C-alpha positions in Angstrom: 131.8 57.7 64.0 132.0 61.2 65.5 131.4 64.5 63.8 131.9 67.0 66.7 133.8 69.3 64.4 131.1 69.2 61.7 129.1 72.2 60.4 126.7 74.3 62.4 123.3 73.0 61.3 119.7 74.2 61.1 117.1 71.5 61.2 114.1 72.8 59.4 111.0 70.9 60.6 107.9 71.5 58.5 104.5 71.1 60.1 100.8 71.7 59.7 98.1 71.0 62.3 99.7 67.9 63.7 101.0 68.8 67.2 101.1 65.2 68.5 103.5 64.3 65.7 105.6 67.5 66.1 105.8 66.8 69.9 107.3 63.4 69.2 109.8 64.8 66.7 110.9 67.6 69.0 111.4 65.1 71.9 113.7 63.1 69.7 115.7 66.2 68.6 116.1 67.2 72.3 118.3 64.2 72.9 120.7 64.3 69.9 124.3 63.4 70.4 125.4 66.3 68.2 124.7 69.7 69.7 125.8 72.3 67.1 122.3 72.7 65.7 119.2 74.8 66.0 115.6 74.0 65.0 113.4 76.1 62.9 109.8 75.0 62.8 108.3 75.8 59.4 104.6 76.1 60.1 102.3 76.2 57.2 99.4 77.9 59.1 98.7 75.8 62.2 96.6 77.0 65.1 97.5 78.0 68.7 98.1 74.4 69.8 101.2 74.2 67.7 102.5 77.6 69.0 102.0 76.6 72.6 103.7 73.2 72.0 106.8 74.9 70.6 106.9 77.4 73.4 106.7 74.6 76.0 109.6 72.6 74.3 111.8 75.7 74.2 111.2 76.3 77.9 111.4 72.7 79.1 114.2 71.4 77.0 116.5 74.4 76.3 116.4 73.6 72.6 117.6 76.4 70.3 114.1 76.5 68.8 112.3 79.0 66.6 108.8 79.1 65.1 108.3 80.6 61.6 104.7 80.6 60.6 102.7 81.8 57.6 99.0 82.3 57.1 96.9 79.2 56.3 96.1 79.7 52.6 96.3 76.1 51.4 99.3 73.9 50.9 102.3 76.2 50.5 105.2 74.0 51.8 107.7 75.5 49.4 107.0 79.0 50.7 107.3 78.1 54.4 110.4 76.1 53.9 112.0 79.2 52.2 110.9 81.4 55.1 112.4 79.1 57.6 115.7 78.8 55.6 115.8 82.7 55.5 115.4 82.8 59.2 118.7 81.0 59.9 122.3 81.7 59.1 123.6 78.2 59.8 125.7 77.0 56.8 124.1 73.5 56.6 120.4 72.8 56.4 118.5 69.6 57.1 114.9 69.5 55.9 112.8 67.1 58.1 109.1 66.6 58.0 107.2 67.1 61.3 105.9 63.6 61.2 109.3 61.9 60.9 111.0 60.5 64.0 114.8 60.3 64.2 117.4 58.3 66.1 119.6 60.0 68.7 122.6 60.3 66.3 120.6 61.5 63.3 122.0 65.0 63.3 125.5 63.7 64.1 125.5 61.3 61.1 124.2 64.0 58.8 127.1 66.2 60.0 129.5 63.3 59.2 128.0 62.9 55.7 128.2 66.6 54.9 130.5 67.3 52.0 131.0 70.4 50.0 129.1 70.4 46.7 126.8 67.6 47.7 123.3 67.2 49.0 122.4 64.1 51.1 119.2 62.2 50.6 118.1 60.0 53.5 115.6 57.1 53.5 112.4 56.6 55.4 110.4 53.7 56.9 106.6 54.2 57.0 104.7 53.0 60.1 101.2 51.7 60.2 98.5 53.6 62.2 98.8 51.5 65.3 102.5 51.7 65.5 102.3 55.5 64.8 100.0 56.0 67.7 102.4 54.1 70.0 105.3 56.1 68.8 103.7 59.4 69.5 102.6 58.4 73.0 104.3 60.3 75.8 104.9 57.2 77.8 105.8 54.9 74.9 109.2 53.1 74.5 111.6 54.9 72.2 111.0 52.8 69.1 113.8 54.6 67.3 116.2 52.7 69.5 114.8 49.3 68.6 117.2 46.6 67.3 117.3 45.3 63.7 115.7 42.0 64.7 112.8 43.9 66.4 112.3 45.8 63.2 112.4 42.7 61.1 109.6 41.3 63.3 107.5 44.5 62.8 108.0 44.2 59.1 106.9 40.5 59.1 103.8 41.6 61.0 103.0 44.2 58.3 103.5 47.2 60.7 106.2 48.9 58.6 106.6 49.0 54.8 110.3 47.9 55.0 113.0 47.5 57.5 116.3 47.4 55.6 116.8 51.2 55.7 117.2 50.9 59.4 120.4 48.8 59.0 123.8 50.4 59.4 126.0 49.7 56.4 129.3 51.4 55.3 128.6 52.2 51.7 131.9 54.1 51.1 132.2 55.3 47.5 128.8 53.8 46.7 127.3 56.9 48.4 128.4 58.9 45.3 127.4 56.2 42.7 124.5 58.3 41.2 125.6 61.9 41.5 123.1 63.3 38.9 120.1 61.2 39.7 117.1 63.3 41.0 114.6 60.5 41.1 113.6 59.2 44.6 114.7 62.2 46.6 112.2 63.3 49.2 112.2 66.6 51.1 111.2 64.8 54.3 114.8 63.9 54.9 117.2 66.1 52.9 120.4 67.9 53.8 122.4 70.4 51.8 124.6 73.5 52.1 122.8 76.8 52.5 125.0 78.3 49.9 123.9 75.7 47.3 120.3 76.3 48.3 120.6 80.1 47.9 122.4 79.7 44.5 119.2 78.1 43.0 116.9 80.5 44.9 115.6 77.8 47.2 112.2 76.1 46.7 110.0 77.3 43.8 107.0 78.9 45.5 105.0 78.4 42.3 104.4 74.9 43.6 101.3 75.4 45.8 99.6 72.0 45.5 100.9 68.7 47.0 104.0 67.2 45.4 107.0 67.8 43.2 108.5 70.9 45.0 111.3 68.7 46.3 112.0 67.0 43.0 112.1 70.5 41.3 114.7 71.7 43.9 116.9 68.6 43.3 116.8 69.0 39.5 117.9 72.6 39.8 120.6 71.8 42.3 122.1 69.2 39.9 121.9 71.7 37.0 123.9 74.1 39.1 126.6 71.6 39.9 125.6 70.0 43.2 125.9 66.2 43.4 123.8 63.6 45.1 125.2 61.6 48.1 123.3 58.7 49.5 122.3 58.8 53.1 120.7 55.3 53.0 121.8 53.0 55.8 123.0 56.0 57.8 120.2 58.6 58.4 116.8 56.9 58.2 113.6 58.4 59.6 110.5 56.7 60.9 107.5 58.3 59.0 104.3 58.3 61.0 101.2 57.2 59.2 98.8 59.7 57.5 96.3 59.5 54.8 98.0 59.5 51.4 96.9 62.0 48.8 97.4 62.1 45.0 99.8 64.6 43.6 98.3 67.9 42.5 97.9 67.9 38.7 99.0 71.5 38.4 102.2 70.7 40.4 102.9 67.7 38.2 102.5 69.8 35.0 104.7 72.5 36.4 107.4 69.9 37.2 107.2 68.3 33.8 107.7 71.7 32.2 110.7 72.2 34.4 112.3 69.0 33.1 111.9 70.3 29.6 113.6 73.6 30.5 117.1 74.5 31.6 116.0 76.6 34.6 118.4 76.8 37.5 117.0 79.6 39.7 113.4 79.5 41.0 111.3 82.2 39.6 109.6 82.8 43.0 112.0 81.7 45.6 113.8 82.6 48.8 114.9 86.0 47.5 111.3 87.1 47.9 
């Protein structure tokens, strides 16, 4: 599978005060097989360590790398993702969390899956704290290159929550089997056309607590005619461990109101 003639891509990496994880993510992006992409780090208010890390990566790796930061005023992921998307003119966007490690052909396979009128939802495998520490170590083996039997062993030892997403399976038409299903889509591994993103005014910046800003975006994309395409068994990510948090009640309520409405464009979105 080659996608050398695929779209020019912006990988938008969201981060907040976790430079060790961001360092591990940028190291994986520096060795991608597909080169027609730039990186925009969407920084929700991190301190100087993150800025210095990004500057070092840009200097040492030659990555096409930009840093878009906003003031730290609480959890405002929707807003910083919009700012990052506004900072690029690339026609295809991949939203990737700054604690999600990727394989060397991650961008290439997203380019291969890109299809007009569709967004692509990729899967994730969550690592336990010990494996996460190993994965972020500068001298660690590249765990994203481990074989399927190795991942099966890690799952049997309870170090990952599942391993099947790391398999490579040709789903063919099954990738379009649920074109209007919004459930289960996560913004940590999501790709879509910038034109579709702009048509719905991007993320709704009214979501300021944790959760549901990605679900809201997908609901509005589908209402506007975009269709879901599965990226499972093609573009998995390895999600580093962090403390889980409950969804913000105000965000949940806002999303439930959205489901009862027919809204397509975000009230406070990228046009701001």
